[in-house]
C-alpha positions as CSV (number, residue, x, y, z in Angstrom):
1,X,0.1,0.1,-0.2
2,X,3.0,2.3,0.6
3,X,4.7,2.1,-2.8
4,X,1.2,2.1,-4.1
5,X,0.8,5.5,-2.6
6,X,4.0,6.5,-3.7
7,X,3.4,5.4,-7.4
8,X,0.5,7.4,-7.2
9,X,2.3,10.6,-5.7
10,X,5.0,10.5,-8.0
11,X,3.2,9.6,-11.3
12,X,5.3,6.4,-12.0
13,X,3.6,2.9,-13.8
14,X,0.4,5.1,-13.1
15,X,-1.4,8.6,-13.4
16,X,-0.6,11.3,-11.1
17,X,-3.3,11.7,-8.4
18,X,-2.0,13.0,-4.9
19,X,-5.7,11.9,-3.8
20,X,-5.1,8.7,-4.2
21,X,-1.1,8.8,-2.9
22,X,-2.9,10.1,0.2
23,X,-5.7,7.3,0.5
24,X,-3.3,4.6,-0.2
25,X,-0.9,5.8,3.0
26,X,-4.2,6.2,5.2
27,X,-5.0,2.6,4.5
28,X,-1.4,1.4,4.8
29,X,-1.3,3.2,8.2
30,X,-4.9,1.8,9.3
31,X,-3.8,-1.9,8.6
32,X,-0.4,-1.3,10.7
33,X,-1.8,-0.1,13.6
34,X,-1.3,-3.5,15.0
35,X,2.2,-3.8,13.8
36,X,5.0,-4.2,16.1
37,X,7.6,-2.5,13.2
38,X,7.9,1.1,14.5
39,X,10.5,1.5,11.1
40,X,7.5,0.7,9.2
41,X,4.7,3.4,11.0
42,X,7.5,6.3,10.9
43,X,8.1,5.3,7.1
44,X,4.1,5.8,6.8
45,X,4.2,8.4,8.8
46,X,6.8,10.9,7.4
47,X,5.6,10.1,3.5
48,X,2.3,10.7,4.6
49,X,2.9,13.9,6.4
50,X,5.3,15.2,3.4
51,X,2.0,14.4,0.9
52,X,-0.5,16.3,2.4
53,X,2.0,19.4,2.4
54,X,1.6,19.5,-0.8
55,X,-2.5,19.0,-0.6
56,X,-5.5,21.3,-0.5
57,X,-7.8,20.6,2.3
58,X,-10.7,19.0,-0.1
59,X,-8.2,16.6,-1.7
60,X,-7.2,14.9,1.7
61,X,-11.0,15.0,3.1
62,X,-11.6,13.0,-0.4
63,X,-8.6,10.6,0.3
64,X,-10.5,9.7,3.6
65,X,-13.7,9.2,1.9
66,X,-12.3,7.0,-0.6
67,X,-10.3,4.8,1.9
68,X,-13.0,4.9,4.1
69,X,-15.1,3.2,0.8
70,X,-12.7,1.0,0.1
71,X,-12.3,-0.6,3.3
72,X,-16.3,-0.7,3.1
73,X,-15.5,-3.1,0.0
74,X,-13.2,-4.6,1.0
75,X,-14.0,-5.8,4.5
76,X,-14.5,-9.9,5.4
77,X,-18.3,-10.5,4.8
């Protein structure tokens, strides 16, 4: 999820999208909450903070909504 977010952020292999980039980092943060890997958590946090410096409030909000929709669509049933 981190690598996918960075790919969207930089437009590497996919169409550049700051909203999708932030969405994937948001999901990465959610799915690693229980991890004991502090380096991974810091990498996610730092990358997301850097991305959000470039984003408008509307883009950050949209990314949050998309992350929530993705989680709902992919939750175990």
